[in-house]
C-alpha positions, 0 to 999 in steps of 0.5 A, spaced: 468 449 321 470 448 314 469 455 310 465 454 304 468 454 297 468 461 293 464 461 287 468 462 281 467 468 275 464 464 269 467 469 265 474 470 268 477 465 264 474 467 257 480 469 253 480 476 249 480 476 241 487 477 239 486 484 235 483 486 242 488 483 246 493 486 242 490 493 240 494 496 246 500 494 243 499 498 236 494 503 239 499 509 238 501 507 231 493 506 230 492 513 233 498 516 229 495 513 222 488 516 223 491 523 225 496 522 219 489 520 214 485 526 216 491 531 215 492 527 208 484 528 207 484 535 209 490 536 205 487 533 199 481 537 199 485 543 200 489 542 194 483 541 190 480 547 193 486 551 191 486 548 184 479 550 182 480 557 185 486 557 180 482 555 174 477 560 176 483 565 176 486 563 170 479 563 166 478 570 168 485 572 166 484 569 159 477 572 158 480 579 160 486 577 155 481 576 150 477 582 151 484 586 151 486 583 145 479 584 141 479 592 143 486 592 141 484 589 134 478 593 134 483 599 135 488 597 130 482 597 125 479 603 127 485 607 126 486 604 119 479 606 117 480 613 119 487 614 116 484 611 109 477 615 110 479 621 113 481 625 107 475 623 104 471 626 110 475 632 110 473 633 103 466 632 105 466 637 110 470 642 106 464 642 101 459 642 106 456 635 106 458 633 113 457 638 119 452 644 120 447 646 115 451 652 110 445 656 108 449 662 107 454 659 103 449 656 098 446 663 097 453 666 096 454 660 091 448 662 087 449 669 087 456 668 084 454 663 079 449 668 076 454 673 076 459 669 072 454 666 067 450 673 066 444 669 068 437 672 068 434 674 074 432 668 079 428 667 085 428 661 090 426 659 097 429 655 102 425 650 107 427 649 113 431 642 114 428 635 115 430 628 116 432 626 109 429 619 106 433 614 101 430 609 097 435 604 100 438 605 107 445 608 108 449 607 114 451 613 116 454 611 124 453 617 128 451 622 123 444 623 120 442 625 113 438 631 113 435 635 107 433 642 106 428 643 100 429 649 095 424 651 090 428 655 084 425 659 079 429 661 073 428 665 067 432 662 061 435 664 054 436 657 052 436 650 056 443 650 057 443 656 062 439 651 067 444 645 066 450 650 066 447 653 073 446 646 076 453 644 074 456 649 077 452 649 083 454 642 084 461 644 085 459 648 091 455 643 095 451 637 095 444 636 093 439 632 089 435 634 084 428 632 086 424 635 079 425 640 074 420 642 068 422 647 063 416 651 059 417 656 053 414 663 055 415 667 048 418 667 042 425 671 043 425 678 040 431 680 035 436 685 039 433 684 045 435 679 051 428 676 053 427 669 056 425 664 051 424 659 057 422 658 064 425 653 069 422 651 075 426 646 079 426 643 086 433 641 090 434 638 096 441 640 099 444 635 103 447 635 110 450 630 114 449 632 122 451 629 128 446 625 131 444 627 139 448 622 144 444 616 146 445 610 150 448 604 146 449 597 147 456 595 148 459 591 142 464 585 142 471 588 143 467 595 146 466 601 142 463 603 135 465 603 128 467 610 126 463 614 121 468 616 117 467 609 113 460 611 111 461 618 109 466 617 103 461 616 098 455 620 096 448 618 097 443 617 091 437 620 093 430 617 092 425 623 094 424 629 099 423 629 106 416 628 109 
């Protein structure tokens, strides 16, 4: 009895594509290439990240350098202004404009001038110190301009007594004359020293006093401008405090 012939697999004789049949030969190289490409991409990404980080660090360092340079420039400017205006500031403080109110000095100055000029008796009254307003704002930095109103009454032999008194008083301190008036009192009697005039003046003694510390907005470069630069010139008063 003859054996039946076996059926052949129709796919057994189909040849594989060249790239697939030859892949076994380049598999190791392909895997190496893939791994190398992955490492290269990771290296590029890491390098880019490091570059961005370095740029940020450089930008921060540049900003810090610029801030330091601004502070140095400001400090040098402030130092120069202090050197220029310190003598004037010390002179203003010596004469009583900058610093605390000096009522006792004013009273003593009036007494000395009255004795030196041999003036007739005079009276005065000094009101409490108040903020002093100017017609045009005056930059005073960390200081506030304040005024103490003084009402002065003088008996005068002649009008020059008043003018000389005010001129001498101006050498002892800083004040603004708000108003003055002269009135004839009586006809002078020969041989008798009697007042021929009376004068009434309202003066405002001026003082620059430090303002209370308050939170301040930081300025570019840091710090604030010194007050010495704004204290070197005298203020021109426009009226009394309210």
